[in-house]
C-alpha positions, 0 to 999 in steps of 0.5 A, spaced: 888 925 596 882 923 601 884 923 608 881 919 614 875 923 615 874 924 608 867 920 608 864 925 614 868 931 612 861 935 611 858 932 618 865 933 621 863 939 625 857 937 627 860 930 629 865 933 633 861 939 636 863 938 643 871 940 642 873 946 645 876 950 639 876 957 643 880 954 649 884 950 645 886 955 641 888 960 647 892 955 650 896 954 643 897 962 642 899 963 649 905 958 648 907 961 641 907 968 644 911 966 650 916 964 645 915 969 640 911 975 642 912 978 635 909 972 631 905 975 626 904 969 621 901 962 622 901 955 618 896 950 621 898 943 618 892 938 618 887 944 619 881 940 617 875 944 617 878 951 619 876 952 625 882 954 628 884 958 622 877 962 624 879 963 631 886 966 629 885 969 622 884 976 626 890 975 630 895 972 625 896 972 618 894 965 617 894 959 612 892 952 612 894 945 609 890 939 609 891 932 605 883 932 604 880 936 599 873 935 602 875 938 609 879 943 605 872 945 601 869 946 608 875 950 611 875 954 604 867 956 605 868 957 613 874 962 612 874 964 604 879 969 605 884 965 608 889 961 603 888 953 604 893 948 601 892 941 599 898 937 601 901 931 605 904 934 611 911 929 610 913 933 604 909 939 603 913 946 600 909 952 600 915 956 598 915 961 604 916 961 612 912 963 618 913 965 625 909 959 628 907 952 625 901 948 629 899 941 628 893 940 633 888 935 635 893 929 634 893 929 627 901 928 627 899 921 629 897 919 622 905 919 621 904 912 623 911 910 622 918 913 625 920 915 618 914 919 616 914 922 623 921 925 622 919 927 615 913 931 617 917 934 623 922 936 618 917 939 613 914 943 618 921 945 621 923 948 614 917 952 614 919 956 620 922 963 620 928 964 625 925 964 632 919 961 629 915 956 634 912 949 632 907 946 636 905 939 635 899 935 639 901 928 639 896 922 639 896 918 646 903 917 648 905 910 650 904 910 658 897 913 657 894 909 651 889 904 653 887 898 649 883 894 647 876 898 647 869 899 644 865 905 645 859 909 643 858 916 641 852 920 640 850 927 637 843 929 636 838 935 635 831 936 633 832 934 625 839 930 626 842 924 629 849 921 629 851 915 632 858 913 632 861 906 634 869 905 635 873 900 636 881 900 638 886 895 638 894 898 640 900 894 638 905 896 642 911 892 638 909 896 632 907 903 636 900 903 632 894 905 634 888 902 630 881 904 630 875 903 626 869 908 626 862 906 624 857 912 623 850 912 622 846 918 621 839 919 621 834 925 618 827 925 617 829 923 609 833 917 611 839 914 614 846 913 611 852 909 614 860 911 613 866 907 616 873 910 617 879 907 619 885 911 623 892 908 624 895 912 629 903 912 631 904 912 638 910 916 640 914 917 647 915 924 648 923 923 647 922 920 640 918 927 638 923 931 641 928 927 637 925 928 631 925 936 632 932 936 634 934 932 628 930 938 624 934 943 627 930 945 632 930 946 640 925 942 643 921 941 649 915 937 651 909 939 656 906 933 659 899 936 659 898 941 654 891 943 652 885 940 655 885 934 652 891 932 656 895 929 651 901 933 651 905 938 647 911 938 643 914 945 643 920 947 638 923 953 636 928 955 630 
């Protein structure tokens, strides 16, 4: 099933080259180790192109899951020895459990209804071993979100230029962040245009913790989290 980044899966890592995966992964690993020092297995849900898996493959027995086959194809090429699974994070069942489950870079926002949020957290919780740690990085919480806005982002090197325009509207009544990205990618051979639509759920920390507690976990919320400063839901089975 195509995911929201399907149109640019082959360009994703270049378009988002400014992301600090190493620093981000180090913070998340520290949180996991602080609550389960002996954690040896990890499932990265919404693993995308596999850059967290690449970093963690020498530290954990890692596996990944993503809904988009094009993103998984990139991940499989990056980490060919790591199992990566197709699946919707609201209802997946891998038939095993892990010492840690992560869902990062705001991917949980794609559970943009309360029912899908509860289902996603419950599915991840079912994949935790006793003492296992769940780390979920939300999209912006209601007090941090700003709307409406339009923005321009560019990335370029000697033979490639990408420009992305973004427009964002937030509906506080529905708790939905609605973004449209339009890309133009130009090389010496010509230009291509891609369009993405991103509907993201905006949840307060209390709602995230409620979902985790309903799934049988002990939950807390770190209001800062990683360098993205979107906070982190941290829960333990």
